[in-house]
N, C-alpha and C positions, 0 to 999 in steps of 0.2 A: 233398548233392552226389553221393554214391554212388548214391542212389535215382534221380537224374535220369540217371545213366549206364547204368542197367539198363533195357533195352527189355522189352517184354512177352514177347518170344520168349526172351530170356535168362532171365527169371524162370520161365517155363514149363519151360525146359531144366533149371534147377536143381531145381525142384520134382519133375519127373518122375524125375530121377536119384535124389533122396532116396527116392522111392516104391519104387525098384528097389534101394535100399541100395547105390547106386553114385554117389558124389558126383563133382563136376566135376574134382577133383584126384586121383581114383582111390581115395579112402578109403571105408571103410564108415561107417555112422552111429556106430559105437563107436570109431573110430580117432582118436587124438590126433596132431596134427602134431609133427614133430621140432622141438626147440628147443635152443638153446645157452645155457649158463650160464657166466658168469665171476664169480669172487670176487676181493675185494681190489682193486676197480676205483676206489675213492674214498679218497683219503688223508684223514687226520685224522678217521676214523670208527672205531667199535668193531667194525664189520663192514659189508660191502657186497657187492652182487651186481648183475649186469647180465644180463638175459635178452633173447634175440632169438627171436621167434616169427614166422616169415614176415616180413611188413613191419611188425610191431609190435616196438618196442624200449623197454624200461623199465630204469631204474637205481634201485636202492634203497640207502640208507645208514642205518645204525643208530648212533646216538650215545648212549652211556650217561653220564648226568650225575647228580650228587647233588642231590636235591631234598627237598621236604617231602611226606609222605604225606597223603592226604585224611582228613578227619575221620571219614568213614564207614568207612574201612578203614585205620586207623593202623598196622597191622602188615603192610602190603603195599606193594610198589612200584607203579609205574604204567607204562603203555605208551600212547603217543600217536602218532597217524598224521597225516601231511600229504602231500597229493598235488598236484603242480604239473603242468600240461599245457603243454608247449612250444608256443608259437604257430606254430613252423615245422613241427610235426608234421602239422597239417592246418589249412586255413583256418577250420574250425569251432571251433578253439580260441582264435580271436582274441576279445578283449573278455571279456564276462561269461560267454560260453558255456564257455570253458576253466575259469574259476573255479568255475562251478556243477558241472561234471563232476568237477573235482578234489575238491570238497567231498563229492559223492555217493560217489566211489570211496573216499575216506578214511573215510566213514561206514560203508560196507560192510565194510571191513577191521576197523574198530573193533568193529562188530557181531559179526563172526566171532570176534574175540579176547576179547570180553567174557565168553564162556563160561569158567567156572572151571576146566574141564578142559584148556584150551588151553595156558596158560602158568602156571607156579607163581610167582605174583607175591609170595608170602610169602618166597621165597628172595631177593627183591630188597630186603627190609627190612634196615635197618642198625641204627637205634635206634628202636624202636617209638614212633610219635607224633611223632618229631622229624626223622629222616633216613631216606631210602630212595634206591634207584637208580630213575631215570626213564629209560625207553627211548624215545628220540625216533626214530621211523621216518619218514624223509623219502623220498619217491619222486618221480621225474621221468619223465613219459611223453615220450620223445624222438621216437618214430614211432608212428603209429597207422594203418597201411594194411592190416593183416592181420586186424583184428578181435581179439577175445579180450583186450582190455586189462585187464579185471578179473582174469581168470585169470592173465595174465602177471604182474600185480602180486602176486597171492597167492603164486605160485611164487617170485618174486624175494625176497619178504619172508621166506619159509621159508628160502631159501638164505642170505640175509643174517643171519638170527637164528642159524642153525646155525654160522656162522663168527664170530659175535660173541664177543669176549672182554672181560671186565670186570676191572679191577684188583682184586687181593685186598686186603681191608681187615683191619687188625689192630685188634681191639676189646679194650678193657680197662675195668675197673671194673664196677660193678653199679648198677642202678636209675638214680637221677638223676646218679650219678657216672660213667656210661658215657661213654667217649670212643673215638675211632677215628682211625687214620692209614692213609694209603695206602702200600702196600708200595713200596719204592724200586726193587725188581727189576722191570724192564719185562716179564720173562717170567713173573712170578708173577701169573698171571691165572686167572680162573674162567670155565668154559664155562656157557652157559645150558642148562637142561633144556627142550628144545623138542620132545620126542617127541610132544607133543599139538598142535603148531602145525598149523593146517589149510591145505589148499589149497582153492580155490574152483573147482568144476566147473560150468560153465554149459551147460545143455541147452536147445536151441532147438527149438521145435515148428514144423515146416513141414508143412502139411497135417495128416495124422493120425499123423505120425512124429516122433520126437525124435532129435536128433543132438548129439554133443558137439563142443566146440572149433570153432564155426562160423567160417567165413571172413567177411570184411567183406560180401561179396556175399550169402552165406547169411543173415547177420544181417538184411539188408534184406528178405529173403523170409520171415522168421519172423513168425508171428502172436503168439507168446508165448515168453518165456524164463524159465527157472527156474535160479537160481544157488544151488548147494548147497555150503556150507562143511563140509568133511569131514576128519577126522584119518586118520592112517595106520592106526589101529585100526578104521576105518569108522564112527566115531561122528559123527553129524550135529550140528553146533553152531549152524548158522543156515541159514535158507532165505529167499531173496528172489525175488520175481516182478517181471519187467520187461515192458515193452510192454503194450498195452491188451487184447490178445486173451485169451480164456478158455482155461484148461488143461483137458485131458481128464482129469477126476478118476479115471476108471476105469483110467488108465495111470500114475497118480502113483506107486504102489508100484514099478512097473517102471522108472520114471524114476530113482527113488532107488537102486534096485539097480544100474542102469546107472552112476550116479555112483560108487557104491562099487567097482564092478568097474574102472572107469577109473582111480580114484585110486591103486590099487595100482601100476599101471604108471607113473603120474606120479611117485609118491614114489621108486620104484626109479630112474627116470631122474635125479631130483634128486640122490640119493645117489651114483649113478655119476658124474655131472658133478662133484660136490664132491670125490670121490676123485681123479678125473683132474686137477682143478685143484690139489689139494694135492700130488700127485706132480710136476706141472710146476713149481710154486713151489719145491719142495724141490730139484729138479735144477738150477734156475737160481741157487740160492744157494751 
């Protein structure tokens, strides 16, 4: 739909701007757009966040529930992702298109969090081999007019996990006699250790240049995209390539360095937004 709305002259205008490091919205190739983050937006969740990036809007809710650990990792908890694309966000989400995109986005998030350094799943164990905490991360794409949906999802997931609180468990007994009970105090909760939670920075190749946080129109002009999941300590936990075009291998190292440089600013913005939200919620109570 968007492709049909871009004329040849519009595409040439976008490409020429990228070549001059001056994009149509005034940004340079390394500039990330401003976004707004809200937390505590979904009731009956352990943590939630909403992000608005241009004309893209995503809501994420985290629900912590007791479950059974996997046989392969009996001493760890689990994290599962689900992404739904609202049919009203764009006509392209109607029917199976939305389902397939949601499955792809959920897979990319799970791929990023499958790295052992992202989340300490052992801290979610309750009784090894029997009980553990399962984090169900459910996301809803409400609007998708500004591009950057995968990046927006990753930012909202990080924010939601940072504000997630799990009830404290009181464990007694040993071995097969181990038992637990949930604390009666609603304020007796545990924060997640999410310092390794990654954001996903997508770099789009337009001509011979790469740029971050492409708009929807820029995405239509890109011949290749590289999505890099990266932690606040600059560790790369996953890399995915999208679109059919080939990447310039000679610039791959520069692209990864660009992602590491940009992620520092993104994490700072997330933390600033969370602090602002916390202060507003404290003043309103």
